[in-house]
N, C-alpha and C positions, 0 to 999 in steps of 0.2 A: 542333464541341465548343468550349465557351467557354474563353477563355484561362486563367481561374483555376479550372479543373476540379480541380486538386490541392487547393484550399481545401475542396472538398466532402468530401474524404476525409482531411484532416489537421486537427489541432486545435492550431493554433499557440499558443493560450493555455493549453495543457495539456501541459507537457513529459512525455514518456513514452518512456523508453529504458532498456533493461536490458543489462548487460554479460554476456558469456558466463560470466564467473566467478560472477556472481549466479545465473544459471540452474544452473550446476554445484553451487553451494552449496545450492540448493533441490532437490537430487537429480535434476536434469535436467528438473524439472517447470516448463514455461514459464508455466503459469497461476499457480503460486505465486510465481515470480520477477516476473511482471508486476504482480501485486497488491502484492507487497513493494515494488517500485520506485515504484508509485503512492503507497503509504503513506509511503515515504521522502520523496517529493516534497512531500506535504502536511504532513509532520512539521515542516518548517521554516516553515510558513505557518499556524501555529495560528489557530483560529477560535473560541477560548474566551475570553470576557471575564473579567477578574479571576481571579487565581490560576491563570494559564495552565499553569505547571509542565509544559510539554511536551504537553499534551493538545490534540487537535483533534477536531472532529466531522465525520462524513460519513455519509450514509445508504448502505445497501447498494445502493439504487436509483441513487444518484449515482455510486457506484463502478462499477456495471454500465454506466451511460451513458458513463463516461469510459474504460473499458477494453474494453468489448465482451464481457466475461466475465460469465456469468450469476451471479445472487446466491448460489445454492447453492454454486457452485464458489468464490466469493469467501469465503463463510463457512467452507468447508472449509479454504481456504488460511490464513485468520486463525486458525482453531483449531490448525493445524499450527504457525504462528508463536508462538502462546501456549505450546504444548507445548515449543518450542525455548527459551522463556524470555525472549524479547526484545520481545514485544508484550503490552500490557495493554489491556483494553477494559472499558468500563462503559457502561451505558445511562442516559441522563439526558434530561430534556425540553428541547427547544429550540423556543421559540414554541409550547409546548403539545403537541408531538409527541415521542414517545419516539425518541431518536436515539442511535446508537452513537458513543461517544467513544473515540478511540484514543490510545495513547502508546507510542512506541518507546523502550525502554531502550537507549540507545546503547552503554553499557558492555557489556551482555550481547550486543548485536548485533555489536560488534567481536570479542568472544570467539567467537561463533558463526562469523563469517566467517573468522577466523584458523584455527579448528579445521577447518572444512570445506575451506578452501583447502589446508591442510597435509595433510589426509586424502586429498585428490585427487591429491597428488603421489606 
């Protein structure tokens, strides 16, 4: 087996880690927490030119490739986050292709985490 076999299974260029608190805040649903952690990762690396205002774009296919979670489950997780009040989405064209744009409302996200962590105790 080659020495760098670990590289075959890891994505060093794509930080992906979730705390147990994050999973608990997501009702114990690891899919939701993994999608949320990936969106938080990208939130600090906006890919929208001009008028960024916290928006970044990612296709569901890209998120699937980065997380290993199928697109349907990712969409369900995003719908849940929108219902919690801390995720906004809109669809706009990027290079002529309709692409989902995301924005995390960090004020609402902090309230959500505080509420969920307190409820857990």
